[in-house]
C-alpha positions in Angstrom: -52.4 43.2 43.0 -51.4 43.2 46.7 -52.4 45.8 49.2 -51.5 46.6 52.8 -51.8 49.5 55.3 -48.5 51.2 56.1 -47.4 54.1 58.4 -45.0 57.0 57.8 -44.9 58.7 61.1 -44.0 62.4 61.4 -42.7 62.0 64.9 -40.8 59.3 66.8 -43.0 56.5 68.2 -42.1 57.5 71.7 -43.8 60.9 71.2 -46.9 59.1 69.9 -47.0 57.2 73.2 -46.8 60.4 75.2 -49.5 62.1 73.0 -51.8 59.1 73.3 -51.4 59.1 77.1 -52.3 62.8 77.2 -55.4 62.3 75.0 -56.7 59.4 77.3 -56.0 61.5 80.4 -57.9 64.5 79.1 -60.9 62.2 78.1 -60.8 60.6 81.5 -60.8 64.0 83.2 -63.8 65.1 81.2 -65.6 61.9 82.0 -64.8 62.3 85.7 -66.1 65.8 85.7 -69.3 64.6 84.1 -68.9 66.5 80.8 -71.3 65.0 78.2 -68.9 65.5 75.3 -66.0 63.5 76.7 -66.4 60.7 74.0 -66.3 63.3 71.2 -63.2 64.9 72.7 -61.6 61.5 72.8 -62.4 60.8 69.2 -61.0 64.2 68.1 -57.7 63.4 69.9 -57.5 60.0 68.3 -58.0 61.5 64.9 -55.1 64.0 65.4 -52.7 61.4 66.8 -53.6 59.0 63.9 -53.0 61.7 61.4 -49.5 62.3 62.7 -48.7 58.6 62.2 -49.1 59.0 58.4 -51.3 56.0 57.6 -51.7 55.0 54.0 -52.9 52.2 51.8 -50.0 50.7 49.8 -50.9 48.8 46.7 -48.4 46.8 44.6 -48.7 45.5 41.1 -46.6 42.2 41.0 -45.6 39.8 38.2 -44.8 36.2 39.0 -41.2 35.1 38.3 -40.1 31.6 37.2 -38.0 29.3 39.4 -34.4 28.7 38.5 -32.6 25.3 38.7 -28.8 25.3 38.5 -27.5 22.3 36.6 -23.7 21.7 37.1 -22.0 19.4 34.6 -18.6 18.1 35.6 -16.3 17.9 32.5 -13.0 17.4 34.3 -10.3 14.9 33.3 -11.6 12.2 35.6 -15.0 12.3 33.9 -13.3 11.0 30.7 -12.8 7.6 32.3 -14.8 4.5 31.3 -17.5 6.3 29.4 -18.4 8.8 32.2 -18.4 11.8 29.8 -21.1 10.3 27.6 -23.1 9.1 30.5 -23.0 12.6 32.2 -23.8 14.5 29.0 -26.8 12.3 28.2 -28.2 12.7 31.7 -27.6 16.4 31.7 -29.5 16.8 28.3 -32.4 14.7 29.6 -32.6 16.6 32.9 -32.5 20.0 31.1 -35.4 18.9 28.8 -37.5 17.8 31.7 -36.8 21.0 33.6 -37.7 23.2 30.7 -40.9 21.3 30.2 -42.0 22.1 33.8 -44.2 25.2 34.1 -42.6 28.3 35.5 -39.1 26.8 35.5 -35.7 28.0 34.0 -32.4 26.1 33.8 -29.0 27.5 34.3 -26.6 24.9 32.8 -23.0 25.3 34.1 -20.1 23.2 32.6 -16.8 23.1 34.5 -13.4 21.5 33.6 -10.1 21.1 35.4 -9.0 23.9 37.6 -5.8 25.8 36.9 -2.4 24.6 38.0 -3.5 21.0 38.8 -6.0 22.3 41.4 -8.5 19.6 40.5 -12.3 19.8 40.2 -13.5 23.2 41.5 -17.3 22.3 41.5 -18.2 24.4 44.6 -16.4 27.5 43.2 -18.3 27.2 40.0 -21.5 26.8 42.0 -20.7 30.0 44.0 -20.1 31.9 40.8 -23.4 30.7 39.4 -25.4 31.6 42.5 -23.9 35.0 42.6 -25.4 35.8 39.3 -29.0 34.9 40.3 -31.5 36.1 42.9 -31.4 33.7 45.8 -35.2 33.8 46.1 -35.6 32.3 42.7 -33.3 29.3 43.2 -35.5 26.2 43.5 -32.8 23.5 43.2 -29.2 22.6 42.5 -28.2 19.5 40.6 -24.6 18.4 40.2 -23.6 15.6 37.7 -20.1 14.5 38.8 -18.0 11.6 40.1 -18.1 13.4 43.5 -14.3 13.9 43.6 -14.3 17.6 44.5 -11.2 19.6 45.5 -12.5 22.9 46.8 -14.5 21.8 49.9 -13.4 25.0 51.6 -15.5 27.1 49.2 -19.0 25.9 50.3 -21.6 28.6 49.5 -24.8 29.3 51.4 -27.3 27.1 49.6 -30.8 28.7 49.1 -32.3 25.4 48.0 -31.6 21.6 48.2 -28.6 20.3 46.3 -28.5 16.9 44.7 -25.5 14.9 43.4 -26.0 12.5 40.5 -22.9 10.2 40.4 -21.4 9.0 37.2 -19.6 5.7 36.7 -20.6 2.1 37.3 -21.0 0.0 40.4 -18.2 -2.4 39.3 -15.6 0.3 38.8 -12.2 -0.3 40.5 -8.8 1.3 40.4 -5.3 0.7 41.7 -3.2 3.6 42.8 0.3 4.3 44.2 0.4 6.6 47.2 3.7 8.2 48.4 3.4 8.7 52.2 6.8 10.1 53.1 9.6 11.4 50.8 12.2 13.8 52.1 13.3 16.8 50.0 16.9 16.3 51.0 19.1 13.3 51.7 22.7 12.9 52.8 25.0 11.3 50.2 26.2 7.9 51.1 23.4 7.3 53.6 20.2 5.5 52.8 17.0 7.4 53.0 13.7 5.6 53.6 10.8 6.2 51.4 7.4 4.9 52.5 4.5 4.3 50.1 1.6 1.9 49.6 -0.3 0.4 46.7 -4.0 0.2 47.3 -7.1 -1.0 45.4 -10.3 1.0 45.6 -13.8 0.3 44.4 -15.0 -3.2 43.4 -11.4 -4.6 43.1 -11.1 -8.3 42.2 -10.4 -10.6 45.1 -7.3 -12.8 45.5 -4.4 -10.5 44.8 -2.2 -9.7 47.8 0.9 -8.3 46.0 1.6 -6.0 43.0 4.8 -5.4 41.0 6.6 -2.0 41.5 9.1 -0.7 39.0 11.8 1.7 40.2 13.9 4.0 38.0 16.6 6.3 39.4 17.6 9.3 37.3 16.3 7.8 34.1 18.5 4.7 34.4 17.7 1.0 34.3 14.4 -0.1 35.7 14.3 -2.6 38.6 11.2 -4.5 39.8 10.1 -5.6 43.3 6.9 -7.1 44.6 5.0 -5.0 47.1 2.1 -6.1 49.4 -1.2 -4.5 48.6 -2.9 -2.2 51.0 0.1 -2.0 53.4 2.7 0.7 54.0 6.0 -0.4 52.4 9.4 1.1 53.3 12.2 1.2 50.7 15.7 2.4 51.5 17.4 4.4 48.7 21.0 5.7 48.5 21.4 8.7 46.2 24.3 8.3 43.7 25.3 11.9 43.4 24.7 15.4 44.8 22.1 17.8 43.5 18.7 16.8 42.1 18.0 13.1 41.9 14.7 12.0 40.3 13.2 8.7 41.4 10.2 7.3 39.5 8.0 4.6 40.9 5.4 2.9 38.7 2.9 0.1 39.0 2.0 -1.8 35.8 -1.6 -1.3 34.7 -3.8 -4.1 35.9 -6.6 -5.5 33.7 -9.9 -3.8 34.3 -8.8 -0.8 36.4 -10.1 2.6 35.5 -6.8 4.3 34.7 -3.0 4.0 35.1 -2.6 7.7 35.5 -2.3 7.3 39.3 0.1 4.3 39.1 3.2 6.5 38.9 5.0 8.7 41.4 7.8 11.1 40.8 10.1 12.0 43.7 12.8 14.6 43.4 15.4 14.6 46.2 18.4 16.8 46.6 21.5 15.0 47.6 23.7 16.9 50.1 27.0 16.1 51.8 26.8 15.7 55.5 30.4 16.7 56.2 33.2 17.4 53.8 36.4 15.8 55.0 39.6 17.6 53.9 43.2 16.7 54.5 45.6 19.6 54.3 49.3 18.7 54.1 51.6 21.8 54.5 55.2 21.2 53.6 56.4 24.1 55.7 54.9 27.1 57.6 54.2 30.1 55.3 51.6 32.9 55.0 49.6 30.9 52.5 49.1 28.0 54.9 47.0 30.2 57.2 44.9 31.3 54.2 44.1 27.7 53.4 43.3 26.9 57.0 41.1 29.9 57.5 39.2 29.2 54.3 38.4 25.6 55.2 37.7 26.3 58.9 35.2 29.1 58.0 32.9 26.5 56.5 31.1 24.7 59.3 30.4 21.7 57.0 34.1 20.9 56.6 36.0 18.6 58.8 39.7 19.6 58.4 42.7 17.5 59.3 45.8 19.7 59.0 49.2 18.1 58.8 52.1 20.6 58.9 55.8 19.6 58.7 57.5 21.9 61.3 60.8 20.0 61.6 62.2 18.2 58.6 64.1 14.9 59.1 67.4 16.4 58.0 67.5 18.8 60.9 69.7 17.3 63.6 69.5 19.2 66.9 69.5 16.4 69.4 65.9 16.8 70.5 64.4 13.4 71.2 61.7 12.4 68.8 59.2 11.7 71.7 59.4 15.4 72.7 58.7 16.8 69.2 54.9 16.6 69.6 52.3 15.7 72.1 51.2 12.7 70.0 52.7 10.9 67.0 50.9 12.0 63.8 49.1 9.0 62.4 50.5 9.1 58.8 50.1 5.5 58.2 46.5 5.5 59.3 45.7 8.7 57.2 47.5 7.7 54.0 46.9 4.0 53.9 43.9 3.0 56.0 41.7 6.1 56.1 42.6 7.9 52.9 39.3 7.0 51.1 37.4 8.7 53.9 38.6 12.1 52.6 36.8 14.1 50.0 39.8 16.3 49.2 43.6 16.3 49.8 45.6 19.5 49.5 49.4 19.5 49.2 50.5 23.0 50.1 54.1 23.6 49.2 54.9 20.0 50.0 58.2 18.4 48.9 59.7 15.0 49.3 61.5 14.7 52.5 61.0 11.1 53.4 58.1 11.8 55.7 55.6 10.3 53.3 57.2 7.2 51.7 56.6 6.4 48.1 54.1 3.8 49.1 51.9 6.5 50.7 52.0 8.7 47.6 51.3 5.7 45.4 48.2 5.2 47.5 47.3 8.8 46.9 47.6 8.2 43.2 45.2 5.3 43.4 42.9 7.3 45.6 42.6 9.9 42.8 42.1 7.4 40.0 39.2 5.8 42.0 37.3 9.0 42.5 39.3 11.2 45.0 40.5 14.7 44.6 44.0 16.3 45.0 44.9 20.0 44.9 48.6 21.0 44.6 49.5 24.5 45.6 53.0 24.7 44.2 55.8 26.7 45.8 59.4 27.1 44.8 60.1 23.5 45.9 57.9 22.2 43.1 60.6 23.2 40.7 63.4 21.6 42.7 64.8 18.0 42.7 62.6 17.3 45.7 59.5 18.2 43.9 56.4 16.1 44.5 56.3 15.8 40.7 59.3 13.3 41.0 57.1 10.8 42.9 54.4 8.3 42.0 52.1 11.3 41.6 53.8 12.2 38.4 51.4 10.1 36.4 48.4 12.2 37.5 50.0 15.7 37.8 48.8 17.6 34.7 52.0 19.6 34.1 55.7 19.2 34.4 57.9 21.9 36.1 60.7 23.3 34.0 62.9 24.0 37.2 62.4 27.7 36.6 60.8 29.9 39.2 59.6 33.3 37.9 60.2 36.0 40.5 58.4 39.0 39.2 55.0 40.8 39.7 52.1 39.8 37.5 48.3 39.9 37.5 46.5 36.5 37.1 44.3 36.3 34.1 41.4 34.0 33.1 42.0 32.3 29.8 39.4 32.1 27.0 38.8 28.5 28.1 38.6 29.7 31.7 35.8 32.1 30.8 33.7 29.0 30.0 34.8 26.8 32.9 32.6 27.1 36.0 35.6 27.4 38.4 36.8 30.7 36.8 33.8 31.9 34.8 32.6 35.3 35.9 35.4 36.0 38.4 35.8 39.4 36.9 32.2 40.2 37.8 32.9 39.0 41.3 35.7 41.4 41.6 35.3 44.1 38.9 38.3 46.2 39.9 41.9 45.4 38.8 43.2 42.4 40.6 46.4 42.7 42.8 49.6 41.2 41.6 51.3 38.0 42.7 55.1 37.9 43.0 56.1 34.3 42.3 55.2 31.5 39.9 56.6 28.1 39.0 57.0 27.7 35.2 55.1 24.7 33.9 54.8 22.7 30.7 51.2 21.4 30.5 50.9 17.8 29.7 47.1 17.3 30.2 44.0 19.1 31.4 42.6 22.6 30.9 44.6 25.8 31.5 42.0 28.1 33.0 44.3 30.9 34.3 47.7 32.3 33.3 50.2 34.4 35.1 53.6 35.8 34.4 54.7 35.7 30.8 51.3 34.1 30.0 52.6 30.9 31.6 50.0 28.4 32.9 48.9 29.3 36.5 45.9 27.1 37.2 45.4 23.7 35.4 42.5 21.4 36.0 42.3 17.8 35.0 40.3 14.6 35.4 42.1 11.4 36.2 40.1 8.2 36.0 37.1 8.8 38.3 38.9 11.6 40.3 40.2 15.1 39.8 43.4 17.0 40.3 44.2 20.7 40.2 47.6 22.3 40.0 48.1 26.0 41.1 51.6 27.1 40.1 52.0 29.7 42.8 51.8 30.0 46.6 50.9 33.7 46.4 47.1 33.5 46.6 47.3 34.8 50.1 48.3 38.3 48.8 44.7 38.7 47.6 43.4 37.7 51.0 45.6 40.4 52.6 44.3 43.0 50.2 47.6 43.6 48.5 47.1 46.2 45.7 43.4 45.9 46.1 43.3 42.2 46.5 41.2 39.9 44.3 38.6 37.1 44.3 40.7 34.7 46.3 37.9 33.4 48.5 35.5 32.8 45.6 38.3 31.2 43.5 39.4 28.8 46.1 35.8 28.0 47.2 34.9 27.1 43.6 38.1 25.2 43.1 37.5 23.0 46.2 33.8 22.4 45.3 34.7 21.5 41.7 37.2 18.9 43.0 34.6 17.5 45.3 32.2 17.1 42.4 29.5 19.5 43.5 26.9 19.4 40.7 26.6 23.2 40.2 30.3 23.4 39.2 30.4 20.6 36.6 31.9 21.9 33.4 29.8 19.6 31.2 26.3 19.8 32.6 22.7 19.8 31.4 20.1 21.0 33.9 16.5 22.0 33.8 14.3 23.9 36.2 10.5 23.6 36.1 8.1 26.5 36.9 4.7 25.1 36.5 4.7 23.6 33.1 7.6 25.7 31.8 11.1 24.4 31.6 14.2 26.6 31.7 17.0 24.5 30.2 20.7 25.3 30.9 23.7 23.7 29.0 27.1 24.4 30.5 30.0 23.3 28.3 33.6 24.1 27.5 32.7 24.0 23.8 32.2 27.3 22.0 29.0 26.1 20.3 26.4 23.4 21.1 23.8 21.6 19.1 20.1 21.3 19.7 18.7 19.7 22.8 16.2 16.8 22.5 13.3 16.6 24.9 11.4 13.3 25.3 7.9 13.9 26.7 6.1 11.5 29.1 4.1 10.2 26.1 7.3 9.4 24.1 7.2 12.3 21.7 10.6 13.9 20.9 10.9 17.7 20.6 14.1 19.4 19.3 15.0 22.9 20.5 17.9 25.2 19.5 19.9 26.7 22.4 21.1 30.3 22.6 24.3 31.3 24.3 23.9 33.8 27.1 27.4 33.9 28.5 30.6 32.1 27.5 30.1 28.4 28.2 26.3 28.7 29.0 23.5 28.1 26.6 19.8 28.2 27.4 16.4 27.2 25.9 12.8 27.5 27.1 10.2 24.8 26.7 6.5 24.6 27.6 5.2 21.1 28.3 1.5 20.3 28.2 1.9 16.9 29.8 2.5 16.1 33.4 5.2 13.5 34.2 8.9 12.7 33.5 10.8 14.5 30.8 14.1 13.3 29.5 16.6 15.8 28.1 19.7 15.0 26.0 22.3 17.2 24.3 25.4 15.5 22.9 26.8 13.4 25.8 24.9 15.2 28.5 21.5 14.1 29.7 19.2 14.7 32.6 15.6 14.0 33.7 13.1 16.2 35.4 9.5 15.9 36.5 6.9 18.5 35.7 3.9 18.5 38.0 2.9 15.4 39.9 3.2 12.1 38.0 -0.4 11.5 39.0 -2.5 14.7 38.5 -4.9 15.6 41.3 -7.8 14.6 39.1 -6.6 11.0 39.2 -5.6 10.7 42.8 -9.0 9.2 43.6 -11.1 8.0 40.7 -13.9 5.9 42.2 -17.2 7.9 42.1 -18.3 8.8 45.7 -20.6 11.3 47.3 -19.0 11.2 50.8 -17.0 14.3 50.4 -20.1 16.3 49.5 -22.4 14.9 52.2 -21.8 17.8 54.6 -22.9 20.2 51.8 -26.0 18.2 50.7 -27.4 16.8 54.0 -28.3 20.1 55.8 -31.1 20.8 53.2 -32.0 17.1 52.9 -30.8 16.7 49.3 -29.8 13.4 47.8 -27.0 11.4 46.3 -28.1 9.1 43.5 -26.2 7.0 40.9 -26.8 7.6 37.2 -26.3 3.9 36.6 -29.7 3.4 38.3 -31.3 5.8 35.7 -32.1 9.5 35.5 -34.3 10.5 38.5 -37.7 12.2 38.3 -38.7 15.5 39.7 -41.1 16.3 42.6 -42.2 19.5 44.2 -41.4 19.6 47.9 -41.9 22.2 50.6 -39.0 23.9 52.4 -37.7 21.7 55.2 -39.2 18.5 53.9 -37.1 15.5 52.5 -36.0 16.5 49.0 -34.9 13.1 47.6 -36.0 9.5 47.5 -35.7 6.3 45.5 -35.7 7.4 41.8 -36.7 11.1 42.5 -35.2 14.4 43.6 -37.1 17.4 44.9 -37.5 20.9 43.6 -38.7 23.6 46.0 -41.1 26.1 44.2 -40.2 29.6 45.3 -43.2 31.6 44.2 -41.0 34.6 43.6 -42.5 37.8 42.0 -41.4 41.1 40.6 -42.9 44.4 41.7 -44.0 46.4 38.6 -45.6 49.5 40.3 -46.5 50.8 43.8 -49.4 53.1 44.7 -49.8 54.8 48.1 -53.2 56.3 49.1 -53.2 58.4 52.3 -56.0 57.3 54.6 -56.1 60.6 56.6 -55.4 63.4 54.2 -54.9 66.9 55.8 -58.4 68.2 54.8 -60.1 65.1 56.2 -58.2 65.4 59.5 -59.1 69.1 59.8 -62.7 68.4 59.0 -63.0 65.5 61.4 -61.2 67.1 64.3 -63.0 70.5 64.1 -66.4 68.6 63.7 -65.8 66.5 66.7 -64.6 69.4 68.9 -67.6 71.5 67.8 -70.0 68.7 68.4 -68.5 68.2 71.9 -68.9 71.9 72.7 -72.6 72.0 71.5 -73.4 68.9 73.5 -72.0 70.3 76.6 -73.5 73.8 76.0 -77.1 72.3 75.5 -76.8 70.6 78.9 
């Protein structure tokens, strides 16, 4: 039972000051005038002023409450290393028993695991949630059993009592880890990109080693090994083999005695991009389609265009000196013999043999294609003549033979069934849903190789694509694509068709007709198989642990099949379907829990030190408990402090007025009457 005097004034305290001053002034005046009852008058005024302040005696009936100790038990993945889980659980059980045995003490045991989405150990977030559920005045202590590797230091709560950290692990623990310092997201094809990383040993690492082996795998291919100095930044230049996503895996073999090899691997995904696309456009003669090609290529800022137009054929004899035909001599030898391999694409637009490009030059173009180059032939009427480029060394790579017939009639280009599955022409109808405008001329062809993806007049082949050796060649049997660009009869998807065609020939990954790709969102994989086949078999997925999973694929559009996969493991996944394969990394190769594995309390020192808590090692034994006052040191050798809170709960409250109205009336009237009688007797 606790009691105290309280006040519940009927007027503001400023009014009481004024009334008190008036009472004192009246009493002083009575005293100055010599009135014998001045003291009684003063007491009457005091009684009235005190009654207006509402004095009462407040009596509370309280019940003592027990102290609460929060016990945090870290059960994250890093606690599974080297027997830490058993060590932590045994210590937590013993501490809970000792706390329960203490008088007037309760235990709130909180277990926490890995945070979502590889966010690590969220110990302070779990502590904030636990403190929010308890009265702060009852918290007598906080004990965390963990390795000290906490990843939410921005969530530090206001601690009402000292916090102690009991570290798991052993003094001789050590670990080796691979740290990637810099790795760009994009790199230019053909140019080396420098990756910087280091291999470092932490904890009680063995002495003597100054180098460690490092295994390197590019896009799931063969593994190569190099020796890397320990503890120092190492630079490694890497040249990407192809555009699009390239996956590079670095791994350090597990050393004897280290805690884990989960942080010995790093996955780097770099997108390969072209710096500049170099295109050589050879126009056999000026015509409206030549401007279309030039405008298309010049509109792309990433394209370096060299345009070679034959304005005056050799057979024209008009007496003009050769030195006056152009400002400079066009370097045909340099372009077609010495610098041809520098181009990504060569376009022959209505070109025919006129002796300007000797057979030796065209033979070099054939070699250029076979070794990985790309040639596009936009055929005009000359392709069907005796001067056709087909009757040259290029004949061995051109996918169709002209029949010498030129079809002069209107027709609407159509995409073939095969073209609906080919990435160059698939979905063109969706790009331009209205009827396409007509073309007026087409060279009749007899296909010899490749895929016919578009047809024209009389269902004759219009666009044929083919692979030759390491390179590619395309044959467009008309020079009328410019009609779409001019909007003739509504136009058509000329820009998109020519863009796709050029990018397919330059081997852009998104336009490969036989392609297996995967995109990761968290731990979910969206798998896409693009193929010219009508049906595909299942896709095989090899997980980081070596397990193989087989999934059936569903066709979504012609030539495209998809599958969805959820992977529980973090690391490199290998996908294979028929002859197509790819690799992809899901999540970091080393989860955040394993970035740093040596037990340490340094990161939590700023949280623990302000209330003078302690950091102790469980390997030294489970500490004892001591009662400590607020502000005193709360830890020492072999002990940690608990601050008793002496909290209580109010069961009932009684208020007894000290000056009830009847008493005030009786006292005030009695004192005033006594003062009057005293003064009247005198």
